[in-house]
Backbone as a printed PyTorch tensor [residue, N CA C, xyz], in Angstrom:
tensor([[[ 14.3340,   8.8710,  -8.6060],
         [ 13.2020,   7.2010,  -8.2040],
         [ 13.3210,   6.4470,  -6.6920]],

        [[ 12.3670,   6.9050,  -6.4050],
         [ 12.3320,   6.4420,  -4.3160],
         [ 11.1430,   5.4700,  -4.4310]],

        [[ 11.9740,   4.1820,  -4.0210],
         [ 10.8300,   3.0260,  -4.0030],
         [ 10.5390,   2.4880,  -2.2360]],

        [[  9.9060,   2.1750,  -1.7380],
         [ 10.1700,   1.7560,  -0.7340],
         [  9.4910,   0.0160,  -0.6270]],

        [[  9.8350,  -0.6110,  -0.2720],
         [  9.2660,  -2.2410,  -0.5800],
         [  9.4490,  -3.0810,   1.1750]],

        [[  8.4250,  -4.1030,   1.4330],
         [  8.5940,  -4.6730,   2.9780],
         [  9.9870,  -5.4200,   2.7370]],

        [[ 10.7990,  -5.5950,   3.6380],
         [ 11.7280,  -6.3610,   4.1300],
         [ 11.2770,  -7.6480,   4.3020]],

        [[ 11.9520,  -8.7290,   3.4120],
         [ 11.9860, -10.2620,   3.9830],
         [ 12.9990, -10.3440,   5.3010]],

        [[ 12.6050,  -9.7820,   6.4080],
         [ 13.4760, -10.1210,   7.1220],
         [ 12.4420, -11.0960,   8.6980]],

        [[ 12.9140, -10.7410,   9.5040],
         [ 12.8160, -11.8590,  10.8240],
         [ 12.2140, -10.3080,  11.6170]],

        [[ 11.8520,  -9.3110,  11.0000],
         [ 10.9130,  -7.9880,  11.8630],
         [ 10.1340,  -8.1790,  12.8120]],

        [[  9.2190,  -8.4060,  11.7890],
         [  7.8940,  -8.8300,  11.7160],
         [  6.9750,  -9.8870,  11.4930]],

        [[  7.5350, -11.0690,  12.1290],
         [  6.2790, -12.6590,  11.9900],
         [  5.3040, -12.8590,  11.8270]],

        [[  4.4280, -11.5370,  12.8360],
         [  3.2300, -11.6660,  12.1780],
         [  2.6070, -11.3260,  10.8090]],

        [[  3.4420, -10.5610,  10.1090],
         [  3.4390, -10.2740,   8.6900],
         [  3.2400, -11.4390,   7.8680]],

        [[  3.9850, -12.3470,   8.0920],
         [  3.6600, -13.7970,   7.1040],
         [  2.3990, -14.2730,   7.6770]],

        [[  1.3330, -13.9800,   9.1040],
         [  0.0510, -14.1620,   9.2040],
         [ -0.4810, -13.1650,   8.4600]],

        [[ -0.3960, -12.3460,   7.9410],
         [ -1.2890, -11.5130,   7.5370],
         [ -1.4970, -11.1270,   5.7120]],

        [[ -0.7360, -12.3250,   5.2100],
         [ -0.9620, -12.4260,   3.8240],
         [  0.2600, -11.8090,   3.0950]],

        [[  1.7410, -11.9950,   4.1380],
         [  2.7430, -11.5290,   3.3160],
         [  3.2510, -12.4300,   2.5770]],

        [[  3.8500, -12.6950,   1.6530],
         [  4.4920, -13.3200,   0.7370],
         [  6.2150, -13.0210,   0.2040]],

        [[  6.8400, -13.9440,   0.4340],
         [  8.3880, -13.5120,   0.1550],
         [  8.6260, -13.5150,  -1.0700]],

        [[  9.3830, -12.5710,  -1.8280],
         [  9.5900, -12.2450,  -3.3970],
         [ 10.7090, -13.4610,  -3.5680]],

        [[ 10.7400, -14.3660,  -3.2540],
         [ 11.9500, -15.1360,  -3.3410],
         [ 11.5040, -16.7810,  -4.0180]],

        [[ 11.9220, -16.7420,  -5.1560],
         [ 11.2580, -17.9230,  -6.0870],
         [ 11.1090, -19.3350,  -5.3350]],

        [[ 11.7800, -20.2780,  -4.3300],
         [ 11.3360, -21.0750,  -3.6690],
         [ 10.4690, -21.0100,  -3.0780]],

        [[ 10.3910, -20.0730,  -2.3920],
         [  9.5040, -19.6140,  -1.0360],
         [  8.0440, -19.4010,  -1.7210]],

        [[  7.9650, -17.9400,  -2.4620],
         [  6.7290, -17.5550,  -2.4330],
         [  5.4910, -18.4610,  -3.2820]],

        [[  5.8850, -19.3650,  -4.0730],
         [  4.6710, -20.1950,  -4.4640],
         [  4.2480, -21.1610,  -3.4170]],

        [[  5.1140, -21.3230,  -2.8850],
         [  4.4980, -22.3580,  -1.2330],
         [  3.5960, -21.5260,  -0.4580]],

        [[  4.4990, -19.9260,   0.2580],
         [  3.2380, -19.5900,   1.0370],
         [  2.2590, -18.8880,   0.6420]],

        [[  2.1440, -18.4930,  -0.9050],
         [  0.7830, -18.6820,  -1.4700],
         [ -0.2310, -19.4960,  -1.4850]],

        [[  0.1880, -20.9130,  -1.4760],
         [ -0.7280, -21.8450,  -1.8710],
         [ -0.9940, -22.3940,  -0.3730]],

        [[ -0.0510, -22.0780,   0.8920],
         [ -0.3980, -22.0870,   2.0040],
         [ -1.7590, -21.1410,   2.5000]],

        [[ -1.2500, -19.6260,   2.0420],
         [ -2.3800, -18.9780,   2.2740],
         [ -3.7960, -18.3490,   1.6260]],

        [[ -3.6140, -19.3420,   0.6400],
         [ -5.0210, -19.2380,  -0.5000],
         [ -5.6120, -20.0100,  -0.6430]],

        [[ -4.8080, -21.2300,  -0.4900],
         [ -5.3040, -22.5050,  -1.1190],
         [ -5.6950, -23.4600,   0.3580]],

        [[ -4.7240, -23.5860,   1.6170],
         [ -5.2410, -23.9360,   2.9930],
         [ -5.7160, -23.0700,   3.5730]],

        [[ -5.6460, -21.9990,   3.6520],
         [ -5.8900, -21.0050,   4.8910],
         [ -7.2170, -20.4480,   4.3750]],

        [[ -7.3700, -20.4150,   3.0370],
         [ -8.4860, -19.8320,   2.1110],
         [ -8.4080, -18.4220,   2.3950]],

        [[ -7.2970, -17.8470,   2.2040],
         [ -7.0450, -16.0030,   2.3140],
         [ -7.4530, -15.3000,   3.5660]],

        [[ -8.0470, -16.6440,   4.9020],
         [ -8.3380, -15.8350,   6.0330],
         [ -7.4560, -14.8580,   6.8590]],

        [[ -6.0710, -14.9910,   6.7120],
         [ -5.3630, -13.7070,   7.0620],
         [ -5.1250, -12.7880,   6.3070]],

        [[ -5.4180, -12.8840,   4.9630],
         [ -4.9910, -11.9270,   4.0520],
         [ -6.0900, -11.0860,   3.3710]],

        [[ -6.8240, -10.5940,   4.5170],
         [ -8.5670, -10.2520,   4.3190],
         [ -7.9670,  -8.6190,   3.6730]],

        [[ -7.4470,  -8.0820,   3.7830],
         [ -7.2030,  -6.7520,   2.6220],
         [ -5.8430,  -6.9420,   1.7570]],

        [[ -5.8590,  -8.3860,   1.3040],
         [ -5.1490,  -8.3760,   0.1930],
         [ -3.4570,  -9.4000,   0.4580]],

        [[ -2.6060,  -8.9390,   0.1040],
         [ -1.4390,  -9.4350,  -0.0050],
         [ -0.4020,  -8.7530,  -0.2730]],

        [[  1.0400,  -8.6620,   0.7950],
         [  2.2550,  -7.8000,  -0.0480],
         [  3.0450,  -9.0660,  -0.1550]],

        [[  4.3740,  -8.5730,  -1.3490],
         [  5.1500,  -9.3410,  -1.3610],
         [  6.6550,  -8.8550,  -0.3160]],

        [[  7.1380,  -9.5040,   0.0660],
         [  8.3350,  -8.6280,   0.9000],
         [  9.5780,  -9.2280,   0.2310]],

        [[ 10.7650,  -8.1620,   0.0330],
         [ 11.9670,  -8.4230,  -0.6730],
         [ 13.3200,  -8.7340,  -0.2310]],

        [[ 13.7590,  -9.2230,  -0.4180],
         [ 15.2140,  -9.0840,  -0.4140],
         [ 16.0520,  -7.9500,  -0.4550]],

        [[ 17.2630,  -7.8410,  -0.0860],
         [ 17.9810,  -6.0890,  -0.1420],
         [ 19.0880,  -6.5930,  -1.4570]],

        [[ 19.2010,  -7.4680,  -1.8570],
         [ 19.3750,  -7.7610,  -3.2400],
         [ 18.8120,  -7.6270,  -4.6500]],

        [[ 17.5460,  -7.9170,  -3.9210],
         [ 16.0460,  -7.9780,  -5.1680],
         [ 16.2120,  -6.8180,  -5.1460]],

        [[ 15.7020,  -5.5840,  -4.4440],
         [ 15.7780,  -4.3810,  -4.7430],
         [ 16.6950,  -3.9010,  -5.2360]],

        [[ 18.2990,  -3.9700,  -4.9000],
         [ 19.2790,  -3.5790,  -5.7170],
         [ 19.3640,  -4.1330,  -7.0610]],

        [[ 18.8500,  -5.1450,  -7.6110],
         [ 18.7000,  -5.7200,  -8.8790],
         [ 17.7680,  -5.2350,  -9.5940]],

        [[ 16.5210,  -4.1120,  -9.0450],
         [ 15.5650,  -3.8040,  -9.5530],
         [ 16.0130,  -2.7600, -10.0770]],

        [[ 16.6260,  -2.1400,  -9.2800],
         [ 16.9840,  -0.4080,  -9.4390],
         [ 18.5860,  -0.8080, -10.4590]],

        [[ 18.8830,  -1.6270, -11.2510],
         [ 19.9630,  -2.1340, -11.8930],
         [ 19.7440,  -1.9590, -13.5460]],

        [[ 18.2500,  -1.1190, -13.5570],
         [ 18.2880,  -1.5130, -15.0950],
         [ 18.9990,  -0.3090, -15.4050]],

        [[ 19.2440,  -0.3830, -16.7050],
         [ 19.6740,   0.9000, -17.8600],
         [ 19.1090,   1.9610, -17.4480]],

        [[ 20.2010,   3.5560, -17.4680],
         [ 19.4940,   4.5160, -17.7430],
         [ 19.4290,   4.8580, -16.2460]],

        [[ 19.4620,   3.7470, -15.2090],
         [ 19.1870,   4.6860, -13.4690],
         [ 21.1320,   4.8050, -13.4190]],

        [[ 21.2000,   5.6700, -12.3560],
         [ 22.4680,   5.9530, -11.9530],
         [ 22.8870,   6.3970, -10.5650]],

        [[ 23.4000,   6.4640,  -9.7390],
         [ 23.5920,   6.4010,  -8.4820],
         [ 22.5560,   5.9520,  -7.6360]],

        [[ 22.7620,   4.6470,  -7.7510],
         [ 21.7380,   3.9050,  -6.9210],
         [ 21.9320,   3.6500,  -5.5580]],

        [[ 21.0840,   3.3720,  -4.9490],
         [ 21.2160,   2.8190,  -3.4340],
         [ 20.0440,   2.3370,  -2.5740]],

        [[ 20.8330,   1.2590,  -1.9400],
         [ 19.6800,   0.6090,  -1.1430],
         [ 20.0720,   0.6320,   0.2600]],

        [[ 19.0430,   1.2020,   0.5910],
         [ 18.9790,   1.2640,   2.4150],
         [ 17.9350,   0.2810,   3.2230]],

        [[ 18.0620,   0.1730,   4.6710],
         [ 17.0460,  -0.2290,   5.1970],
         [ 16.4550,   1.3050,   6.4810]],

        [[ 15.2370,   0.6290,   6.9340],
         [ 14.7600,   1.3560,   7.8520],
         [ 14.9520,   1.0630,   9.2800]],

        [[ 15.6760,   1.8710,   9.9820],
         [ 15.7500,   1.4320,  11.2430],
         [ 14.3100,   0.5230,  12.0020]],

        [[ 14.9380,  -0.3600,  12.7710],
         [ 13.9630,  -0.9740,  13.7440],
         [ 14.0810,   0.1240,  15.2110]],

        [[ 13.0730,  -0.2050,  15.7010],
         [ 13.2530,   0.5650,  17.2040],
         [ 12.1320,  -1.1330,  18.0870]],

        [[ 13.0730,  -1.4850,  18.9170],
         [ 12.6170,  -2.4870,  19.4830],
         [ 12.1530,  -1.8660,  20.8940]],

        [[ 11.3480,  -2.5270,  21.7340],
         [ 11.3200,  -1.8580,  23.0780],
         [ 12.0770,  -2.2940,  23.8710]],

        [[ 13.5250,  -1.8610,  24.4680],
         [ 14.8210,  -2.3980,  24.6690],
         [ 14.5240,  -2.2890,  26.0070]],

        [[ 13.7380,  -1.2400,  26.7670],
         [ 13.9290,  -1.0720,  27.8660],
         [ 13.1710,  -2.4080,  28.9000]],

        [[ 12.1410,  -3.1280,  27.9910],
         [ 11.7350,  -4.1110,  28.6990],
         [ 12.8440,  -5.6460,  28.8690]],

        [[ 13.7380,  -5.3230,  27.9600],
         [ 14.7350,  -6.5890,  28.1540],
         [ 15.5780,  -6.2580,  29.7370]],

        [[ 16.3440,  -7.5710,  29.6930],
         [ 17.0210,  -7.1540,  30.7210],
         [ 18.6150,  -6.1170,  30.2920]],

        [[ 19.1870,  -5.4120,  30.9470],
         [ 19.9610,  -4.5820,  30.6000],
         [ 21.2050,  -5.4560,  30.1260]],

        [[ 21.3440,  -6.5240,  30.5260],
         [ 22.7400,  -6.9700,  30.5110],
         [ 22.5510,  -7.5540,  28.9590]],

        [[ 21.6070,  -7.9910,  28.2830],
         [ 21.4730,  -8.4610,  27.1340],
         [ 20.9920,  -6.8360,  25.6240]],

        [[ 20.4130,  -5.7650,  26.6150],
         [ 19.8390,  -4.5020,  25.5440],
         [ 21.5310,  -4.2290,  24.3110]],

        [[ 22.4280,  -4.0480,  24.6500],
         [ 23.3390,  -3.9930,  23.8870],
         [ 23.6420,  -4.5270,  22.5630]],

        [[ 23.6070,  -6.0650,  22.8930],
         [ 23.0890,  -6.9260,  22.0760],
         [ 21.7180,  -6.9210,  21.3170]],

        [[ 20.9510,  -6.4360,  22.0400],
         [ 19.4720,  -5.9530,  21.1700],
         [ 19.7320,  -4.9780,  20.0870]],

        [[ 20.6610,  -4.1160,  20.6370],
         [ 20.7170,  -2.7000,  19.8920],
         [ 21.5440,  -3.1100,  18.6790]],

        [[ 22.6410,  -4.0070,  18.9160],
         [ 23.4150,  -3.8990,  17.4330],
         [ 22.9430,  -5.1880,  16.1730]],

        [[ 21.7980,  -6.0690,  16.8310],
         [ 20.7780,  -6.7420,  16.2900],
         [ 19.8860,  -6.1240,  15.9030]],

        [[ 18.9720,  -5.1510,  16.0300],
         [ 18.6060,  -4.2320,  15.8240],
         [ 18.8990,  -3.2300,  14.2730]],

        [[ 19.8840,  -3.1550,  14.5480],
         [ 20.5510,  -2.5280,  13.0800],
         [ 21.2680,  -3.1320,  12.2020]],

        [[ 20.8370,  -4.5960,  11.7600],
         [ 21.3760,  -5.9690,  10.9460],
         [ 19.9230,  -5.9800,   9.9430]],

        [[ 19.9640,  -6.1820,   8.9960],
         [ 18.9220,  -6.3140,   7.6860],
         [ 18.0610,  -7.5940,   8.3840]],

        [[ 18.4640,  -8.2770,   9.5310],
         [ 17.9170,  -9.4380,   9.8510],
         [ 16.1470,  -8.5970,  10.5240]],

        [[ 16.5890,  -7.6640,  11.0200],
         [ 15.2820,  -7.0320,  11.6990],
         [ 14.4510,  -5.6430,  10.7320]],

        [[ 15.2760,  -5.7160,   9.7080],
         [ 14.4460,  -4.1680,   9.0200],
         [ 12.9490,  -4.4990,   8.6280]],

        [[ 12.2830,  -3.5930,   8.7460],
         [ 11.0490,  -3.7430,   8.4690],
         [ 10.5280,  -3.4260,   7.1080]],

        [[ 12.0080,  -2.7150,   6.4230],
         [ 11.3470,  -2.2660,   4.8460],
         [ 13.0310,  -1.7310,   4.6110]],

        [[ 13.1130,  -1.9900,   3.1040],
         [ 13.8460,  -1.3060,   2.5000],
         [ 13.4680,  -0.2520,   1.8190]],

        [[ 14.7520,   1.1730,   1.5110],
         [ 14.0820,   1.9520,   0.2380],
         [ 15.3910,   1.6080,  -0.4540]],

        [[ 14.6410,   2.2510,  -1.9810],
         [ 15.7940,   2.2120,  -2.8970],
         [ 15.3380,   3.6200,  -3.5540]],

        [[ 16.8730,   4.0990,  -4.0720],
         [ 17.0360,   5.7240,  -4.7750],
         [ 18.0100,   5.4330,  -5.9410]],

        [[ 17.6440,   6.3500,  -7.0480],
         [ 18.2940,   6.5310,  -8.1810],
         [ 17.8860,   7.3080,  -9.3570]],

        [[ 18.8210,   7.5570,  -9.6170],
         [ 18.4580,   8.9640, -10.2360],
         [ 18.9850,   8.5910, -12.0580]],

        [[ 18.1800,   9.1270, -12.6990],
         [ 18.4250,   9.0060, -14.3390],
         [ 19.1450,  10.4930, -14.8850]],

        [[ 19.8040,  10.3410, -15.5760],
         [ 20.5330,  11.7570, -16.1420],
         [ 19.4800,  12.1330, -16.9590]],

        [[ 19.5600,  13.2400, -17.4250],
         [ 18.7290,  14.3240, -18.4590],
         [ 18.8320,  13.7580, -19.9540]],

        [[ 20.6600,  13.3460, -20.2020],
         [ 21.1630,  12.7430, -21.0220],
         [ 20.4040,  11.3780, -21.9090]],

        [[ 19.8810,  10.6140, -20.7060],
         [ 19.9070,   9.3500, -21.3410],
         [ 18.0450,   9.4640, -21.1730]],

        [[ 17.7630,  10.5060, -21.3940],
         [ 15.8810,  11.0110, -21.3470],
         [ 15.3750,  10.9030, -23.1580]],

        [[ 17.0170,  10.8800, -23.7550],
         [ 16.7700,  11.6490, -25.0160],
         [ 16.3220,  10.1970, -26.0500]]])
């Protein structure tokens, strides 16, 4: 199995203005209320998407019968050349953290014996 989901991170704050709702129990109802009751869906013209924490993706893959699970993130490429040179190394390290990952991927296998 291979899945990709939007990450609930700081990578693209504008997504929160485009109907993105975090799949976090406390935040999701509040953000949905704001998007669809207060803003009446103005920024969610194409619907909305849920963004996930890394641990939530790992929990989804922890189903019985799935083995060799792996959760990772896609790299973020920030326009580092526009930053002052003394900040580039720090920005490069920051870009490699989950704080700025745009998406997570999850991979799991299922053995043939578990299909019976």
